[in-house]
ChimeraX commands (.cxc) that place a marker at each C-alpha (Angstrom):
marker #1 position 0.00,0.00,0.00 radius 0.5
marker #1 position 2.95,2.34,0.61 radius 0.5
marker #1 position 4.80,1.44,-2.58 radius 0.5
marker #1 position 5.29,3.97,-5.36 radius 0.5
marker #1 position 3.35,1.74,-7.74 radius 0.5
marker #1 position 0.32,1.39,-5.49 radius 0.5
marker #1 position 0.18,5.03,-4.43 radius 0.5
marker #1 position 0.56,6.22,-8.02 radius 0.5
marker #1 position -2.18,3.95,-9.29 radius 0.5
marker #1 position -4.98,2.14,-7.54 radius 0.5
marker #1 position -4.56,4.04,-4.27 radius 0.5
marker #1 position -5.11,7.49,-5.74 radius 0.5
marker #1 position -7.71,6.20,-8.23 radius 0.5
marker #1 position -9.75,4.99,-5.25 radius 0.5
marker #1 position -9.62,8.44,-3.63 radius 0.5
marker #1 position -6.60,7.89,-1.42 radius 0.5
marker #1 position -4.27,10.74,-0.51 radius 0.5
marker #1 position -0.80,9.48,-1.43 radius 0.5
marker #1 position 2.27,10.34,0.59 radius 0.5
marker #1 position 4.80,8.79,-1.78 radius 0.5
marker #1 position 6.73,11.40,-3.80 radius 0.5
marker #1 position 6.44,9.30,-6.94 radius 0.5
marker #1 position 2.67,9.68,-6.83 radius 0.5
marker #1 position 3.04,13.44,-6.55 radius 0.5
marker #1 position 5.43,13.68,-9.50 radius 0.5
marker #1 position 3.71,11.14,-11.77 radius 0.5
marker #1 position 1.91,12.87,-14.66 radius 0.5
marker #1 position -0.77,10.15,-14.93 radius 0.5
marker #1 position -1.58,10.44,-11.22 radius 0.5
marker #1 position -1.64,14.22,-11.49 radius 0.5
marker #1 position -4.04,14.01,-14.42 radius 0.5
marker #1 position -6.40,11.83,-12.35 radius 0.5
marker #1 position -6.57,14.68,-9.85 radius 0.5
marker #1 position -6.96,17.54,-12.29 radius 0.5
marker #1 position -3.42,18.88,-11.79 radius 0.5
marker #1 position -3.72,19.02,-8.01 radius 0.5
marker #1 position -0.31,17.47,-7.31 radius 0.5
marker #1 position 1.56,19.65,-9.80 radius 0.5
marker #1 position -0.20,22.72,-8.42 radius 0.5
marker #1 position 0.45,21.88,-4.77 radius 0.5
marker #1 position 3.86,20.20,-4.55 radius 0.5
marker #1 position 5.84,23.45,-4.41 radius 0.5
marker #1 position 3.86,24.52,-1.34 radius 0.5
marker #1 position 4.57,21.20,0.36 radius 0.5
marker #1 position 8.26,21.40,-0.47 radius 0.5
marker #1 position 8.46,24.75,1.32 radius 0.5
marker #1 position 6.09,24.00,4.20 radius 0.5
marker #1 position 7.03,23.96,7.86 radius 0.5
marker #1 position 7.30,20.49,9.33 radius 0.5
marker #1 position 6.79,20.04,13.04 radius 0.5
marker #1 position 10.07,19.22,14.80 radius 0.5
marker #1 position 10.58,15.57,15.62 radius 0.5
marker #1 position 12.65,16.05,18.75 radius 0.5
marker #1 position 11.80,13.67,21.58 radius 0.5
marker #1 position 10.60,16.46,23.87 radius 0.5
marker #1 position 8.73,18.50,21.27 radius 0.5
marker #1 position 5.11,17.43,21.95 radius 0.5
marker #1 position 5.32,18.30,25.65 radius 0.5
marker #1 position 7.14,21.55,24.85 radius 0.5
marker #1 position 4.48,22.50,22.30 radius 0.5
marker #1 position 1.76,21.91,24.87 radius 0.5
marker #1 position 3.62,24.03,27.43 radius 0.5
marker #1 position 4.13,26.70,24.77 radius 0.5
marker #1 position 0.40,26.85,24.02 radius 0.5
marker #1 position -0.54,26.96,27.69 radius 0.5
marker #1 position 2.03,29.69,28.35 radius 0.5
marker #1 position 0.90,31.87,25.45 radius 0.5
marker #1 position -2.70,31.40,26.55 radius 0.5
marker #1 position -1.81,32.50,30.10 radius 0.5
marker #1 position -0.10,35.60,28.69 radius 0.5
marker #1 position -3.11,36.49,26.58 radius 0.5
marker #1 position -5.33,36.16,29.61 radius 0.5
marker #1 position -2.85,38.34,31.53 radius 0.5
marker #1 position -2.28,35.57,34.07 radius 0.5
marker #1 position 1.44,35.54,33.29 radius 0.5
marker #1 position 3.75,38.38,32.33 radius 0.5
marker #1 position 5.70,38.22,29.09 radius 0.5
marker #1 position 9.08,38.11,30.91 radius 0.5
marker #1 position 7.83,35.26,33.14 radius 0.5
marker #1 position 6.49,33.40,30.12 radius 0.5
marker #1 position 9.80,33.82,28.32 radius 0.5
marker #1 position 11.71,32.48,31.35 radius 0.5
marker #1 position 9.36,29.49,31.60 radius 0.5
marker #1 position 9.80,28.62,27.93 radius 0.5
marker #1 position 13.57,29.10,27.96 radius 0.5
marker #1 position 13.88,26.80,30.99 radius 0.5
marker #1 position 11.66,24.15,29.38 radius 0.5
marker #1 position 13.63,24.35,26.12 radius 0.5
marker #1 position 16.90,23.85,27.97 radius 0.5
marker #1 position 15.51,20.86,29.87 radius 0.5
marker #1 position 14.35,19.17,26.68 radius 0.5
marker #1 position 17.43,20.18,24.63 radius 0.5
marker #1 position 15.37,22.08,22.08 radius 0.5
marker link #1:1,2 radius 0.2
marker link #1:2,3 radius 0.2
marker link #1:3,4 radius 0.2
marker link #1:4,5 radius 0.2
marker link #1:5,6 radius 0.2
marker link #1:6,7 radius 0.2
marker link #1:7,8 radius 0.2
marker link #1:8,9 radius 0.2
marker link #1:9,10 radius 0.2
marker link #1:10,11 radius 0.2
marker link #1:11,12 radius 0.2
marker link #1:12,13 radius 0.2
marker link #1:13,14 radius 0.2
marker link #1:14,15 radius 0.2
marker link #1:15,16 radius 0.2
marker link #1:16,17 radius 0.2
marker link #1:17,18 radius 0.2
marker link #1:18,19 radius 0.2
marker link #1:19,20 radius 0.2
marker link #1:20,21 radius 0.2
marker link #1:21,22 radius 0.2
marker link #1:22,23 radius 0.2
marker link #1:23,24 radius 0.2
marker link #1:24,25 radius 0.2
marker link #1:25,26 radius 0.2
marker link #1:26,27 radius 0.2
marker link #1:27,28 radius 0.2
marker link #1:28,29 radius 0.2
marker link #1:29,30 radius 0.2
marker link #1:30,31 radius 0.2
marker link #1:31,32 radius 0.2
marker link #1:32,33 radius 0.2
marker link #1:33,34 radius 0.2
marker link #1:34,35 radius 0.2
marker link #1:35,36 radius 0.2
marker link #1:36,37 radius 0.2
marker link #1:37,38 radius 0.2
marker link #1:38,39 radius 0.2
marker link #1:39,40 radius 0.2
marker link #1:40,41 radius 0.2
marker link #1:41,42 radius 0.2
marker link #1:42,43 radius 0.2
marker link #1:43,44 radius 0.2
marker link #1:44,45 radius 0.2
marker link #1:45,46 radius 0.2
marker link #1:46,47 radius 0.2
marker link #1:47,48 radius 0.2
marker link #1:48,49 radius 0.2
marker link #1:49,50 radius 0.2
marker link #1:50,51 radius 0.2
marker link #1:51,52 radius 0.2
marker link #1:52,53 radius 0.2
marker link #1:53,54 radius 0.2
marker link #1:54,55 radius 0.2
marker link #1:55,56 radius 0.2
marker link #1:56,57 radius 0.2
marker link #1:57,58 radius 0.2
marker link #1:58,59 radius 0.2
marker link #1:59,60 radius 0.2
marker link #1:60,61 radius 0.2
marker link #1:61,62 radius 0.2
marker link #1:62,63 radius 0.2
marker link #1:63,64 radius 0.2
marker link #1:64,65 radius 0.2
marker link #1:65,66 radius 0.2
marker link #1:66,67 radius 0.2
marker link #1:67,68 radius 0.2
marker link #1:68,69 radius 0.2
marker link #1:69,70 radius 0.2
marker link #1:70,71 radius 0.2
marker link #1:71,72 radius 0.2
marker link #1:72,73 radius 0.2
marker link #1:73,74 radius 0.2
marker link #1:74,75 radius 0.2
marker link #1:75,76 radius 0.2
marker link #1:76,77 radius 0.2
marker link #1:77,78 radius 0.2
marker link #1:78,79 radius 0.2
marker link #1:79,80 radius 0.2
marker link #1:80,81 radius 0.2
marker link #1:81,82 radius 0.2
marker link #1:82,83 radius 0.2
marker link #1:83,84 radius 0.2
marker link #1:84,85 radius 0.2
marker link #1:85,86 radius 0.2
marker link #1:86,87 radius 0.2
marker link #1:87,88 radius 0.2
marker link #1:88,89 radius 0.2
marker link #1:89,90 radius 0.2
marker link #1:90,91 radius 0.2
marker link #1:91,92 radius 0.2
marker link #1:92,93 radius 0.2
view
């Protein structure tokens, strides 16, 4: 199911959303989707990808909670910055 052949053929023909690069660069596959892949691939190639560091998910949650507390004026910006810097150092981010 993850092979280039499958994702460029039967998978996308059945409405699947292929992840394999070959499916995105295959002209037949692109034609099946009305030029979607050709028109979108540049955006994907320049998109931000979430970091895959071990501690990232917990840090992201802390980041969101901290920003939320700042917006609600429950935490000052300097205190929020210190909290995030300390968390980043602990998780080696």
